[in-house]
C-alpha positions, 0 to 999 in steps of 0.5 A: 839780892836779885843775884841770890834768887837767881842762883838759888832758884833760876839757875837750878831750874835752867839745869833741870830743863837742860837735863830734861831736854837730854832725856827727851832726845834719848831716842833721837840719839839712839837713832843717830848714833846707836848705843854710843849716843845713849851712853853719851846722853847718860854720861852728860846727864850724870855730869849735869846732875852732879853740877846741879847738886854742887850749886844747890849745896854751895860747894866750892867752884872746881877747875875745869877738867876738859881739854877745850881751848878756853879751859886754861883761861877759865882756870886762871880766872878761878885762881884770880877769884881765889886770890880775891877771897884773901884766904876766906875759903874757896870761892863757892856758888853762893860766895862768889860774884854772880856774874862769874858763877852764872857764866861758869854754869853755862860753861860747865853745861857746854863741857858736859856735852863737849866731853861726850861725843857723839852728842858733843855738838848738841845745843840743849837750848836750840828748841827754845830758841826756835820756839821763840822765833815761831811764836813771835811770827806775828811780830816777825811778819809785821816788822819784815812788812814794815821794813820792806815797805820802807825800803821802797822809798828809802832813797827819797827820805830826807835827813829828818825822816832817816833819823826818825826811822833809825830811832824807830828801829833802834827802839824795836831792837831795844825792846826786842831785848825783852825776849830773853829765855834765861831771864824767864828760865826758859818759859815763853818770852816771845813777842806776840804783837807788832812791836811798832804799834806801842813805841810811842807809849814806851818812850817814858820807860827809856831811862837814858836816851842817847839816840840823838848822840848816836845819830850825830855820830853816825852822820858825822862818820858818814860825812867824814868818810866820803873819800876814805874808808868804809863806815863800819858798825858792829852789833854785839848780839844778845838773844836769838829769836825775835830780838835777833830779827830786830837787830838784822832789820836795824843792820839792813836799814843802816846799809840800805840808807847808806848810813853804814857800809858794813855791819859786823855781828858778834855772836857766841861760840857756844850755847850760852845764857839759854837764848844767846845767838850762836852762828847756827842760830844766825844762819838758821834764822836767815834760812827760816826767813828765806823759806817762809811762805810770806813775801816780805819775810822771804825777801828779807832772808834772801837779801840778808843771805846776799849781804853775807855773800857780798861781805857787807855783813860779817859774822864773828864769834870770838871765844872772849864773849863766853869767858867770865871776864868783864870787858875792861880786861878784853885788851889784855885777855883778847887783844886780837878782838880789841884791835878788831873792835877798834876798826869800828865807827860804832859798837852797839852792845845788845842786852843785859849781860853785855851791860853787866860786863861793860860796867863790871856788874858792880853795885854802882851809885845810879849817878856814876857816869857810864864812861867811868863804869866802863873802866877804860874799855874804849875800843870805839864809840859805843852804845848799850841797848838794854832792858834792865834785868839785873841790879846794876845801872849807871848814868842816871840823873840825880834822884831818878833811880830813887824816884822809880824805886819808891813806887816800883821796888823791882824796876831794875829787874822787871825788864820794863825799863830800858836804856840807849846809853852812849859813850863816845870818849876814847 
């Protein structure tokens, strides 16, 4: 399975890159922290080398020994996995659900640093994320320029034109999800050309396209909410770099067009899946734009800083997003987060990992309804914007999956296909 190759090849590659990154920063640690920094780097590397060895030799998954706030929840989850195995030995790297061991690896990477002050706040993936942003400059400029031009006459757009622009920016945000560093094991995955030029050609690759449903939901929320509370949209973020920029443009469009009154962003509280967005990445991206020597890039950055100050944009990073649980257990494991999401008019889930957690990462029949796969996770109307990079997909028409499979055996993992998949039923 794709899961097997991921655990066998891609995860050890990612660990090797992490170890290499720490090696390369040895002098920097010494300059900042003296011998203590170098000692911490050595300890972290030995911890990670041990982890890589455990993975490659299919050792049992061990409880977390750090004192971090989420350790108890992780260890409870390991007990749950042990009970699932019905006495068939301990859960090990190759004898466990892929989603679990992959999340577990990233949590152990975090633990290796967190337990080793003074380098405990070092993000081993930071350089790659920054590089993705800088190498996508051309696309960033194209998108910022397009958007700032659009804002000049956004007040004059009629409903049909607004819908067209929303659909365009949803597609840019969808295909922005191709820029994923955990998928390429850290190799370059930047967006080189203008993302707007090829949207027409990409439409046939959207296997489930619920943009019309999304539009009518947003429109109804807007019309129904004239008197009472604000229309709130939440974006559950995926990758930093170009994808994050495409999400920020979409969020600004929703506000500027008055389709929404506030946008809440949800990122990761620790470095995760190589390129996932943390609070640092979020703020860093806005600062980079502000200080860019390109008029429309800096205009975007300045406006977005303003949105945060005014409170019409809010950033959150709940611990739940970096736990191994799929979303059907959110109400039980993180009732505070579930209650917060219930206040939203629309939840946009970006990317493949969120899709795997929405659907429990199971080997579903392709035609199983999305609603059924969500397994009672319905805090609010929700939509997944996802390019396919793992072998789980639901909600297809009869025969649709088999037809593509016949000519493209790797269609579920190539990142070539996408979905804009909506579920309104509460």
